[in-house]
C-alpha positions in Angstrom: 14.6 -28.1 -5.0 17.6 -26.2 -6.4 16.1 -23.7 -9.1 12.6 -23.5 -8.3 11.7 -19.9 -7.4 8.8 -18.5 -5.4 6.9 -17.2 -8.8 7.4 -18.7 -12.7 9.9 -18.0 -14.5 9.1 -15.6 -17.4 10.1 -12.2 -18.4 7.5 -10.8 -15.9 9.8 -8.0 -13.6 10.1 -8.0 -9.6 9.7 -5.6 -7.7 11.7 -6.0 -4.6 11.9 -3.2 -0.8 13.3 -3.8 1.8 10.8 -3.4 5.0 12.6 -2.9 8.8 10.8 -2.3 11.3 11.6 -1.6 15.6 11.9 -5.8 16.1 11.2 -7.3 12.5 12.4 -7.0 9.2 11.3 -8.6 5.8 11.8 -7.1 1.9 8.3 -6.9 -0.3 8.5 -8.9 -3.1 6.0 -8.7 -6.5 5.7 -10.1 -8.7 4.3 -6.9 -11.8 0.9 -6.9 -12.4 0.9 -3.5 -14.1 2.9 -0.6 -14.9 2.3 1.0 -11.6 3.4 -1.8 -9.0 7.0 -1.3 -9.0 7.1 2.4 -8.2 4.6 1.7 -5.6 6.2 -0.8 -3.7 9.7 0.9 -4.0 7.8 4.4 -2.8 6.0 2.1 0.1 9.9 0.9 1.7 11.0 4.2 1.3 8.2 5.5 3.0 8.5 2.0 6.0 11.9 3.7 7.2 10.6 6.9 8.6 11.5 6.7 11.6 10.2 8.3 15.0 9.8 12.0 14.5 10.0 12.7 10.9 7.7 15.5 10.4 9.9 17.1 13.5 6.1 17.4 15.0 6.2 13.9 16.9 5.9 11.0 14.7 5.9 8.2 14.8 7.6 6.1 12.9 5.8 4.0 10.9 4.3 0.4 12.0 5.7 -2.9 10.4 2.8 -4.4 10.4 1.2 -1.3 8.3 3.4 -1.8 5.5 2.3 -4.6 5.1 -1.3 -4.9 5.2 -0.6 -2.6 2.9 1.5 -4.1 0.7 -1.4 -6.1 0.3 -3.8 -4.2 -0.6 -1.2 -2.5 -3.0 -1.2 -6.4 -4.7 -5.1 -6.6 -4.4 -5.3 -3.4 -6.3 -3.7 -4.1 -9.3 -5.9 -7.0 -9.5 -8.6 -4.7 -10.7 -8.9 -2.7 -14.4 -9.3 0.9 -14.0 -7.4 1.5 -10.7 -4.7 4.8 -11.3 -1.0 4.5 -8.4 -2.7 6.4 -5.5 0.6 8.8 -4.2 1.7 6.3 -0.9 2.7 8.2 2.0 3.3 8.6 5.8 0.8 9.6 8.5 2.1 10.8 12.0 0.4 8.4 13.7 3.2 5.6 12.1 0.0 4.5 9.8 0.6 4.4 5.9 -2.1 5.8 3.7 -2.9 6.1 0.3 -4.8 9.1 -1.8 -6.0 9.4 -6.1 -6.9 12.5 -6.7 -9.4 11.1 -9.6 -11.8 10.0 -7.9 -11.3 11.6 -4.2 -10.4 8.7 -2.0 -8.0 8.2 0.7 -7.0 5.4 2.4 -5.2 5.1 5.8 -3.5 1.7 6.4 -3.5 0.5 10.6 -1.2 -2.2 11.7 -4.3 -4.6 12.6 -6.2 -4.8 9.0 -7.8 -1.8 8.7 -8.4 0.4 5.7 -9.8 3.6 6.8 -11.4 5.3 4.5 -12.4 9.2 3.3 -14.2 9.8 0.1 -15.5 13.0 -0.7 -16.9 14.3 2.6 -17.8 10.8 3.2 -15.9 8.5 5.4 -15.7 4.8 6.3 -13.7 1.4 8.0 -13.5 -1.6 6.5 -10.8 -5.1 7.1 -12.1 -6.3 3.4 -9.5 -4.7 0.6 -11.9 -5.6 -2.1 -14.5 -3.0 -0.2 -11.8 -0.7 -0.5 -11.4 -1.8 -4.8 -15.2 -1.7 -5.3 -15.1 2.2 -4.7 -11.9 2.8 -6.7 -14.4 1.3 -9.7 -17.7 2.4 -9.4 -18.5 4.6 -12.1 -19.5 7.6 -10.7 -20.3 9.8 -13.8 -23.5 7.9 -14.7 
């Protein structure tokens, strides 16, 4: 199967970010479907390389499985109109955190695929990315 690729040949940009864990390593590859995805995937790659004690307060290294689920969530969110680029960081426990200022919403991505979220004063958890997308796309002004 020479000449075939995982992505159709067109003018779409592809984003790659190398991710390495203690015993695993892979490349995040995403075909850009929105204007902010390549920046977000690159930032996720940077966060994935944080080692133990990255905050000088004995934090855990970022878990490679949390990075995987974070990448899946990013890919899912790009399919929904109106979702803006999140700020991406690590948590001291080794999870990945997405934060949006508008709406005031935070998602912590755990290595088991669970999404812990904080919406204003309300907390919740879900393994379902579509629930996260629904919260981010609800019009709260009505």
